[in-house]
C-alpha positions in Angstrom: -72.5 82.9 4.0 -68.9 82.5 4.8 -67.3 80.4 2.1 -63.7 80.7 3.2 -61.6 80.5 6.4 -59.5 83.3 7.9 -56.3 82.1 9.4 -53.8 84.0 11.4 -50.4 82.4 11.7 -47.4 83.5 13.8 -45.3 82.9 10.7 -45.8 82.1 7.0 -43.4 79.7 5.3 -43.4 77.3 2.4 -44.2 74.6 4.9 -47.2 76.3 6.5 -48.6 77.1 3.1 -48.2 73.5 2.1 -50.0 72.2 5.2 -52.8 74.8 5.0 -53.4 74.0 1.3 -53.5 70.3 2.1 -55.8 70.6 5.1 -58.2 73.2 3.9 -58.3 73.1 0.1 -57.5 69.5 -0.6 -59.0 67.6 2.4 -61.9 69.9 3.4 -62.6 71.7 0.2 -62.7 75.2 1.5 -60.8 78.3 0.6 -58.8 80.2 3.1 -57.0 83.5 3.4 -54.2 84.6 5.7 -55.1 87.6 7.9 -52.9 89.8 10.0 -55.7 90.7 12.5 -56.7 88.2 15.1 -60.2 89.4 16.0 -61.9 87.9 13.0 -59.7 84.9 12.5 -61.4 81.5 12.6 -58.0 79.8 13.4 -55.0 81.2 15.1 -51.7 79.3 14.8 -49.4 80.8 17.4 -47.0 79.9 20.2 -48.3 82.4 22.6 -51.2 84.5 21.3 -54.7 83.3 22.1 -58.2 84.6 21.3 -61.3 83.2 23.1 -63.4 83.6 19.9 -61.0 81.6 17.7 -59.7 78.1 17.5 -56.1 78.1 18.6 -53.7 75.6 17.2 -50.5 75.9 19.4 -47.1 76.1 17.9 -45.2 73.4 19.9 -42.1 73.0 17.8 -40.1 74.8 15.1 -40.6 72.3 12.4 -42.7 74.6 10.2 -40.5 77.6 10.7 -37.2 75.9 9.9 -35.3 74.3 7.0 -33.5 71.1 6.5 -34.2 67.6 7.6 -32.0 66.6 10.5 -33.2 63.6 12.5 -35.4 64.7 15.4 -37.1 63.1 18.4 -40.9 63.5 18.1 -42.8 63.7 21.3 -46.2 61.9 21.3 -49.0 60.8 23.4 -51.5 57.9 23.3 -51.6 55.2 20.6 -53.7 53.9 17.8 -56.4 56.2 16.6 -55.9 58.5 19.6 -52.3 59.3 18.8 -51.1 62.9 18.8 -47.6 64.2 17.9 -46.0 67.4 19.3 -48.4 67.6 22.3 -49.3 70.8 24.0 -48.6 70.2 27.7 -50.8 73.0 29.1 -53.8 73.5 26.7 -56.4 76.1 27.5 -60.1 75.8 26.7 -59.8 77.2 23.2 -56.6 75.4 22.3 -55.8 72.1 20.7 -53.8 69.7 22.8 -51.1 69.3 20.1 -49.5 71.1 17.2 -51.8 69.9 14.4 -50.0 71.5 11.5 -46.5 70.3 12.5 -47.8 66.8 13.1 -49.4 66.7 9.7 -46.3 68.1 8.0 -44.0 65.6 9.8 -46.0 62.7 8.5 -46.8 63.7 4.9 -43.4 65.2 4.2 -42.0 61.8 5.2 -39.5 63.7 7.3 -38.4 60.6 9.1 -37.4 58.9 5.8 -34.6 61.3 4.9 -32.1 60.5 7.6 -31.4 58.6 10.8 -32.5 55.1 10.0 -31.1 51.7 9.0 -32.4 50.6 5.6 -33.6 47.1 4.9 -31.9 44.6 2.4 -33.4 46.5 -0.5 -32.3 49.9 0.8 -35.8 50.8 1.8 -37.1 52.7 4.9 -38.4 50.0 7.3 -41.8 50.5 8.9 -40.2 49.6 12.3 -38.3 52.9 12.1 -41.5 55.0 11.8 -43.1 57.0 14.6 -46.3 55.2 13.5 -44.8 51.9 14.6 -44.0 53.3 18.0 -47.5 54.6 18.5 -49.2 51.5 17.0 -51.1 53.7 14.6 -50.3 52.4 11.1 -53.8 51.2 10.6 -55.4 54.6 11.4 -55.5 57.5 8.9 -54.4 60.0 11.6 -54.2 63.0 9.4 -57.7 62.5 8.1 -59.0 61.8 11.6 -57.4 65.0 12.9 -58.7 67.1 10.0 -62.3 65.7 10.5 -62.0 66.7 14.2 -61.0 70.3 13.2 -63.9 70.4 10.7 -66.5 69.5 13.4 -65.1 72.1 15.7 -65.3 74.7 13.0 -68.9 73.9 12.2 -69.8 73.9 15.9 -68.6 77.5 16.2 -69.5 78.7 12.6 -72.4 76.5 11.3 -72.6 78.6 8.1 -69.2 77.5 6.8 -69.4 75.4 3.7 -67.1 72.4 2.9 -66.8 70.6 -0.4 -64.6 67.8 0.7 -63.8 64.7 -1.4 -65.9 61.7 -1.2 -64.8 58.1 -0.5 -62.9 56.7 -3.4 -61.6 53.2 -4.2 -58.8 52.5 -6.6 -57.5 49.0 -7.5 -53.9 49.0 -8.7 -52.3 46.0 -10.2 -48.6 45.5 -10.8 -47.6 43.4 -13.8 -44.2 42.1 -13.0 -44.6 39.2 -15.5 -47.3 39.4 -18.1 -47.5 35.6 -18.6 -46.5 32.7 -16.4 -45.2 30.4 -19.1 -46.0 31.7 -22.6 -43.8 34.1 -24.6 -40.7 33.2 -22.4 -38.6 31.6 -25.2 -37.1 28.2 -25.6 -34.2 28.4 -23.2 -36.2 30.0 -20.4 -38.9 27.3 -20.7 -36.3 24.6 -20.8 -34.6 25.9 -17.7 -38.0 26.0 -16.0 -38.8 22.4 -16.9 -35.5 21.2 -15.5 -35.9 23.2 -12.2 -39.4 21.7 -11.7 -38.1 18.2 -12.4 -35.2 18.6 -10.0 -37.6 19.9 -7.3 -39.9 17.0 -8.0 -42.8 19.4 -8.8 -44.5 17.3 -11.4 -47.8 19.1 -11.1 -46.0 22.2 -12.3 -44.3 20.3 -15.1 -47.7 19.1 -16.3 -49.2 22.5 -16.1 -46.3 24.0 -18.0 -46.7 21.5 -20.8 -50.5 22.0 -21.0 -50.0 25.8 -21.1 -47.3 25.8 -23.7 -49.2 23.3 -25.9 -52.4 25.5 -25.7 -54.5 23.1 -23.7 -54.5 25.4 -20.7 -54.8 29.1 -20.6 -51.7 30.9 -19.2 -52.6 31.4 -15.5 -51.1 35.0 -15.3 -53.2 36.1 -18.3 -56.4 36.8 -16.2 -57.0 40.2 -17.8 -60.4 39.4 -19.5 -61.7 38.0 -16.2 -60.6 41.1 -14.3 -62.2 43.3 -16.9 -65.6 41.6 -16.3 -65.2 41.9 -12.5 -64.2 45.6 -12.6 -66.9 46.5 -15.1 -69.6 44.9 -13.0 -68.5 46.8 -9.9 -67.5 50.1 -11.7 -64.0 49.7 -10.3 -61.4 52.4 -11.0 -58.3 50.4 -12.0 -54.6 51.2 -12.8 -52.2 48.7 -14.3 -48.5 49.3 -13.8 -46.2 47.6 -16.3 -42.6 46.4 -15.7 -40.8 47.0 -19.0 -37.2 46.8 -17.8 -34.4 44.7 -19.0 -34.2 41.1 -17.7 -32.3 40.9 -14.4 -32.3 39.2 -11.0 -35.3 41.2 -9.7 -36.8 42.2 -13.1 -38.1 39.1 -14.9 -40.7 40.2 -17.4 -40.5 39.3 -21.0 -39.1 41.7 -23.6 -40.9 45.0 -24.0 -40.9 44.3 -27.8 -43.2 41.2 -27.4 -46.2 41.7 -29.5 -48.6 39.7 -27.4 -47.7 41.7 -24.4 -48.2 45.0 -26.3 -51.6 43.8 -27.4 -52.6 43.2 -23.8 -51.5 46.7 -22.8 -53.2 48.3 -25.7 -56.5 46.5 -25.0 -56.5 47.3 -21.3 -55.5 51.0 -21.7 -58.8 51.6 -23.4 -60.9 51.0 -20.3 -58.3 51.5 -17.5 -55.5 53.8 -16.5 -52.0 52.6 -16.8 -48.5 53.5 -15.6 -44.9 52.6 -15.7 -43.4 50.2 -13.1 -39.8 51.3 -13.0 -37.4 48.4 -12.7 -35.3 47.5 -9.7 -32.2 48.3 -11.8 -33.5 51.8 -12.7 -32.9 52.9 -9.1 -29.2 52.5 -9.7 -28.9 53.2 -13.5 -30.9 56.4 -14.1 -30.7 56.1 -17.9 -32.9 52.9 -17.6 -35.8 55.0 -16.3 -35.9 57.1 -19.5 -35.7 53.9 -21.6 -38.6 52.2 -19.8 -40.8 55.2 -19.9 -40.1 55.5 -23.6 -41.0 51.9 -24.1 -44.4 52.4 -22.5 -45.0 55.5 -24.6 -44.0 53.6 -27.7 -46.5 50.8 -26.9 -49.4 53.1 -25.9 -48.6 56.0 -28.4 -49.4 58.6 -25.8 -53.0 57.3 -25.3 -53.1 58.6 -21.8 -52.1 62.2 -21.1 -50.7 61.9 -17.6 -47.8 59.6 -16.8 -48.3 57.5 -13.7 -45.7 55.4 -11.8 -45.1 52.9 -9.1 -41.6 51.7 -8.1 -40.9 48.0 -8.5 -40.3 46.4 -5.0 -41.6 49.7 -3.7 -38.0 51.1 -3.7 -37.8 54.8 -3.3 -35.4 57.1 -1.5 -36.2 60.6 -0.4 -35.9 62.9 -2.2 -33.9 61.3 -5.0 -36.6 59.0 -6.5 -39.3 61.6 -6.7 -36.9 64.2 -8.1 -36.1 61.8 -10.9 -39.8 61.1 -11.6 -40.6 64.9 -11.6 -37.8 65.4 -14.1 -39.4 63.0 -16.4 -42.9 64.4 -16.2 -44.5 61.9 -13.9 -47.7 63.4 -12.6 -48.8 60.7 -10.0 -46.9 58.1 -8.0 -48.4 55.1 -6.2 -45.4 53.8 -4.3 -46.3 55.1 -0.8 -46.9 52.0 1.3 -45.3 48.9 2.8 -45.1 45.3 1.8 -44.9 44.1 5.4 -47.4 46.5 7.0 -51.1 47.2 6.5 -52.2 50.8 6.8 -51.0 54.3 6.0 -47.3 54.9 5.6 -47.7 58.7 5.7 -50.5 58.6 8.2 -53.0 59.7 5.5 -55.7 58.1 3.4 -55.8 60.7 0.7 -53.5 61.8 -2.2 -51.1 64.6 -1.3 -48.4 66.5 -3.1 -44.7 65.6 -2.5 -42.9 68.2 -0.5 -39.2 68.3 -1.3 -37.4 68.9 2.0 -34.1 69.3 0.2 -35.4 72.2 -1.8 -37.9 73.2 0.9 -40.8 73.6 -1.5 -44.0 71.8 -2.6 -44.0 70.1 -6.0 -46.7 69.1 -8.5 -46.1 65.4 -8.0 -49.2 63.9 -6.5 -48.6 60.9 -4.2 -51.3 58.2 -3.8 -50.7 56.1 -0.7 -52.0 52.5 -0.7 -53.1 50.7 2.5 -53.6 47.1 1.5 -51.3 44.8 -0.5 -51.7 41.2 -1.6 -48.5 39.8 0.0 -49.1 41.4 3.4 -51.7 39.0 4.9 -50.2 35.9 3.3 -46.5 36.3 4.1 -46.2 38.9 6.9 -49.4 38.6 9.0 -49.9 34.9 8.2 -53.7 35.4 7.9 -56.2 33.1 6.3 -58.1 34.4 3.3 -61.2 34.9 5.4 -59.2 36.9 8.0 -57.7 39.0 5.1 -61.2 39.8 3.9 -62.1 41.0 7.3 -58.9 43.1 7.6 -59.8 44.8 4.4 -63.3 45.5 5.6 -61.9 47.1 8.7 -59.6 49.4 6.7 -62.4 50.2 4.2 -64.6 51.4 7.1 -61.9 53.6 8.5 -61.2 55.2 5.1 -64.9 55.7 4.4 -65.4 57.4 7.8 -62.9 60.1 6.9 -63.9 60.5 3.2 -60.6 59.1 2.2 -59.2 57.1 -0.8 -58.6 53.4 -0.4 -56.0 52.0 -2.7 -55.2 48.3 -3.0 -52.1 46.7 -4.5 -52.3 43.3 -6.2 -50.4 41.5 -8.9 -51.7 39.4 -11.8 -49.7 36.5 -10.2 -51.5 36.8 -6.9 -54.9 36.9 -8.8 -54.0 33.7 -10.8 -54.6 31.3 -7.9 -51.4 29.6 -8.8 -48.2 28.7 -6.8 -48.4 30.3 -3.3 -51.7 31.9 -4.2 -53.7 28.7 -4.1 -56.4 28.3 -1.4 -58.7 31.2 -1.8 -56.5 34.3 -2.1 -58.2 35.4 -5.4 -61.5 35.5 -3.4 -59.9 38.0 -1.1 -59.5 40.4 -4.0 -62.9 39.7 -5.5 -64.6 40.4 -2.1 -62.6 43.6 -1.7 -63.9 44.8 -5.1 -67.5 43.9 -4.1 -67.2 45.5 -0.6 -65.8 48.7 -2.0 -68.5 48.9 -4.6 -71.2 48.4 -2.0 -69.8 51.3 0.0 -69.8 53.6 -3.0 -73.4 52.5 -3.8 -74.6 53.4 -0.3 -72.9 56.8 -0.5 -74.6 57.8 -3.8 
């Protein structure tokens, strides 16, 4: 039996190798080799050459045979799940109707995030600037959809090919911006909070603060034991990201030296993965990143071999942020997503390696894109909790159908049921965990 693919490409560059590795080895689980002859090739990637016995992917642009990252206009057709980029205007019977490999590279390299856009207030790439916004396809894992189409075509022509593609996977990620709501904050912080609540006339908050600090009530943000039970019952793969930066306008956790916080981290690390949540300030003071990673390692004593990361406020700039993380030994990053938009920022529902366009080479930093965040339905889509549950179910189905990885992003604050998260938002998370577990059970 044939256990590998033969590919003939008009040119071979770092970019083509990166895309071929992603498509065939990572997404489809099949080895491939590059061949010079065309007669026996399963796939031909060429601008002009065609072979009736092979699948021809047309070269419709120079993206994979060039260097640099100047802004470019990307032609497209259709919308939603039918979207294609770099269309082939005159496809023959054996040809694809678009440049599959260039389209995938454009999306996963995040080519559009390097230049040519107006950043938002936090200097982030806005979703409105993306080609996926223009095509109304954020909520469709286009790369996975395209690759599944290619797989079915390959099997139609060569039924003896063997694929060992990944299975559906669900990962719950939880950012800890503030380990406790009231406790461990110190006298002056607590006094300031009391005064602000009184001035606002929020006497319910005043009462809850008093009961919490006096030990009558449990601190609302300290829901870790409850989450442990939920995750264990549903066999949920979970990652906690800890903000250990210095106190500032956008970084408001307690001191990293706090012993109760360290005890929480040390307890959770024994049954969950964990990572650093680089502070807002660390984007502008690089030395802070080293300090914060060192703090996490000091608390955990190297319990986990690989270093994971997610940027606070999802702030990252290409390629600078990822270059900094690579320099410090980060193996996996989970920042790829939007606060204001459901779906797939890079058009893919699977982990993929960061390709550094500045150096024009693939790296060993594995990026895990999330597609559902706690704040998105509440603040940006203005959904009810029941509507948010259904939206997650829609995305779960789309990810399952392409053997992808569904990653959610929540905070201990949003799971507390306090403040703006009253009214059933915790139930949204609990139902997501249950629905994901049910999918995995049906697949096993």
